[in-house]
N, C-alpha and C positions, 0 to 999 in steps of 0.2 A: 245811401250810406256812403260816407267819405272813406276812402281807402288811404292808408299810410303808405306813401310811395318811397319813403326812405329805406334804402336797402339795409337788411339786418347784417350786422358784422358776422364774419365767419367764426364758427365756434372754435375755441382754443387758438385763435390766431393771435399773433403778437402785434402790438400797436405800430402804426407807421411812423417814421421819423418826422420831426417838425423842423421848420426853418429857423435858422439862427443868424442874426445880423452880424455879430462880431466873430471873425475867423478864429481867434485864439480860444474864445469861449466855445466856438463850434467844435474845435478839435477836442477840447476837454470833455464836453458833453457827449460827443460822439463816442469817446472811449467808455465813458460811464454807461451810455446807452447800450453799447455792445455787451458790456458785462451784465446789464439788466436783462438783455435778451437771453443770455445763457441761463440765468437763473429762472426767468419767467417761462421760457420755452422748454426747460429741462434738457438742454443739449450739453454734451461733454466737450470741452475745448479740444481741438485737434491735437494739441501738444501733450495731452494727458496720456501717460504710458498705460498700455493695456494691463489689466490685472493678471498676474501670473497664475497658471493652473498647476497646483502641486498635487501629486498623487501620494496618498497616505501610505506609510510603511506598514505592512501587515506582518503580524507575528503568528506563525502557524506551528503548533506543537505536533510533533510526530512521535508517537508512543508505540514502540514495538513490544513484542512479548519478551524479548531478550536482546542482548547486544553482542554476544560472543560469536554466534554462528555466522557463517558466510552469508546465509540467507538474509539475516537482518542487516548486515553491512551493505548488502546489495540494495535493500529498501532505502537505507540512508543515502546511498549514492544517487538513487533515483529522485529522492526528495530534494537533494541539493541541486541536481540538474534542473529540476523544474524551477526552483527558486532563482537560479542563475538566469534562466530564460525570461522569467517574469520581471526580474530586476528590482522589485519593491517588496520582496518577501524575505523575512528572517525565519530560519528554521530553528526550533528548539527541539533537540533530539534527546529524549530521556526515556529510559525503561525502568521497570521494577528491578529489585535486587536479584531475583532468580526467575527462570522461565516457568516455574510452577507456583510462584508467590502471588496469588490473586490479590491479597490485601495490599501488597506493595504497589501493584499496578493501579488499583483503585485510588490509592493515595496520590499517585502521579497525576491521574485525571483530575482529582479534586484540587490539587495544587495549581494545575493549569487554569481551572475555572476561577480560583482565587486571584490568579495573576491576570485574568481577563485577556487571555490571548484571543486572537480574532477567529481562530478555527482549530480543530483537532483532527488529526489523522491517527486512527487507533487500530492496532491489531489485538483484539481482546483475547486474553488468556482463557476465559471461560464464557460460554455463550449466554449464561444466566447471571453470574456474579457481577459482571461489569455493566449490566443493564441500568441499575439505578444511577450510577455515576454518569453514564452517557445521557440519560434523560434529564438529569439535573443540569448538565452542561447546556443542553438545548433550551431548557427553561430559562437559563441565564443569557440566552441570546448568542450562544457559541455553537455554530454548526459543526457536526461531526461526520467525517467520512470513515467507514469501516473498511479495512483491508485485510487480506489473508484469511481471516476466520470469521464466520458469521456471528451475529448477535440476535438474541430473541427479542427484538423490538423493531418498529418501523420508523423510529425517530431520526435515523441517520439520513443524510442527503444522498449517499451512494454507497453501494457495497462493491468493492473492487478486488477481485481475487480469481484464482484458479477455480474452475469447476472441479472441486475436489473429488466428488463422486466419480466423475468421468476419469480423473487421474487414477483413481483406484481401479476402475474397470480396465484401463489401459495396462496397469501393472499386472492384473490378474491374467489378462489375455496374453501378455508378453511371457509371463512365467510358464503358462500352459503350453504356449508355442515352443519355448525353449526345451521343455520337458517332453515334447511330442505327445502331449495329452495324457501322460500317465506319471504317477509317482506320489510320494508322500511329502507334504509341505507344511511349514509352520509360518505363522505371522506374529511379529512382535509389534504390539500396539505402542502408542505414545503415552497418553494420559487421559483420564476421565474428564469430561467437560470441554475438551478442545474440539470445537466443531469441525475445523478443517481436517484434522487427522481422523476423527471418527467417521467422516464421510468417505475418506480414502479407504479406510478399513472395510466399510460396508460395501463400497464399490468393488474392492478386491474380492471379497467373499461372494458377492453376487456373480461376478465374472467367473470365478472358479467353479461355482455351482453348475455352470453350463458345460463344464468339461468333466463328465462322470469318471473319467480315468484318473483324475487328480483328486487326492484326498487331503483335506486339511486336518492334521492330527493335533494341532495346538493353535489356539487363537485367543487365549485369555490372559496372556502375560503382558505387563506394561513396562516399558523401558524407562520412563521418567524423563525429566527435563534436561539432564546433562549426559555427556558421553560416558561419564564414569558410572552413573546409575544404569545406563543402557548396556554398558559392558558387563556389569554384574548380572543384570537381568538376562542377557544373552547367554552367559555361562550357565545360569540356572535352567534356562529353557532347553539348551542343547544337551545338558548332562544325561537326561534319561535316554537319549538316542545314541549314546556312545556304545559301540559294540565291543565284544571281548577282545577283538584284534586291534582295537584303537580307532577303527573307521567309524563313520557316521551313518546311522540308519535313517537318513533323510535324503530327499532328492532336491528339494527346493525351499527357499526362504524368501519372505517378503518383509521389508521394514518400511515404515510409512513417513519418515522424515529424516532430516540430516543427522540428528544426534543418534537416533536408533540405528540408522544405517551404518554410521561410523563405529558405534559401540559393538554392533554385531560383527563388523569386519575385523576389528581387533580380536574379538573372541575366536573367530575362525582362524585368524593368522596364528594366534598363540597355541591353538590346538592342532596346528598343521592341517587344517581342513580347508583353508582358503583355496578356491579354484576347483575343489573336488565336489562341491555342491553348488547347484545353480542358484544364484543370488540376485534378486532385484530389489532396488531401493528407491528412495525419493530424494530429490535435491542434489546439490553439487558442492564440492569443496576440492582443494588441491589433493588431499589424500584419497578422496573417492575417484577423482580423475585418474590418479596413478593406479588405483586398484582396477579400474576399467582397462587401462592400458596393459596391465599384467594379467587380465582375464580372471581376476579374483572376484570381481563384481561384473555381472553379465548384462546389466541394464539399469538405468535410472529413469524416473519420470521427472522431467524438468519443468519448473515453473518459471515465471518471469518476474522476480521480485523487484528488479530495477523499475519495471513498468508499473508495478503496484505503488511504489513510493512516488514515482513521477506523477501518475494520474491522481493519486490521493491529494497531493498538493494542488495540482492544476484544477481539479474539480471543486475543491474548497474555495479557491480564489474565484473561479467562474461563478459559483453560487453567491459569493459576497458581492459580485458585480451585477447580480440579478439575472444571470444567464441560466437557461435550463440545463439541468444535469441528469444524465441517465441514472436510474435507480440501481441497476445492476450492470456491472461490466466484467466480462470474462476475459482474463488475461492469458488464457491458453495453458495447455498441458502437452508437452512434447516428449516422445520416447527417444532416448539416447542409448545406443549400444556400441560395442567395439567396432562394428562395421560402419556406423555413420558418424562417429564422434568427431571426426576431423572435417566434416562439412561445415562451411563458414557459418551458416545459420544456427547449427547445433553448437559449435564451438563458442559462439557469442553468448549462448545461454549457460554453457558449462563454465566459462570464464568471463563473467561480465567485467566491464571496465570500472574498477574501483579506485585505482591509484590516482586517476584524474580528479576524483571528487573527495576522497578520504585521505587525510594526512595520517598515515600509519607508520 
């Protein structure tokens, strides 16, 4: 058998140059040949500028339960802090009309879905009512991070909040300790359907139950969403315990959030009872700090709302980049009293940096 000894050309190789007799023609053809090489071999000329990589601007909606309380302003500051660090994020901050208006908050979520934002950070007013709106957002390709208060669904990417039950337990243990494990106490609730405050209330009651000398004489009154409704509810709650001499037949009080704590404080001040009954609340504001300094408020359980807003935005962006995100993140619950309120780590939670981030 005869063998073909001609070597096979290399696959995908470019043709070799050929001889040209006339120099000018050679120069012209050499230039054309070089261009042909670029096309046939798929090479980019060295002079071609590299393609610029641009990062897409992301729009993240942050939807709090309300906008007036210091707690929500702190969440806003945290969200803006995260956006500033990330550099390519725009925050859309919008709440419902009132902190007990479920339909209004649902409408805000629906509007953000229509707007096609890249992600949503939501503090749901109700653990059930907001579920359909959140699940609809997810069906439309918009990831949702839940902050502050839980939601009865698993469709969110992460739940970032205080362990509210633990916060309630800490409040109950603190009040019992301040009362030396004896006395009559009342609790002012916030509102039905609010998962965060309901867990605090249950944690408080479970903690008090371990102190048999402390009796809960009222735990079924609700303060509502504003300081005004909380003030009226506090007056109504305290009225049956007014003694004939004008004093108060109570030893301790617990309120489960900023608005109920402030409403109760005002009611106690107006009745001249402030400082005469042991009072433990939740969250912080300038007026509550002043009350602690005056020993009218004997302790508060502090959350870290700045961290909630910050991590809410950070985790949404991480998810959009395909990075793994923790399903639940505990942002902590800290006990503040007159004795420790000036420690740097406590003061930072009592008075978070808002002016840097919010134009007020």
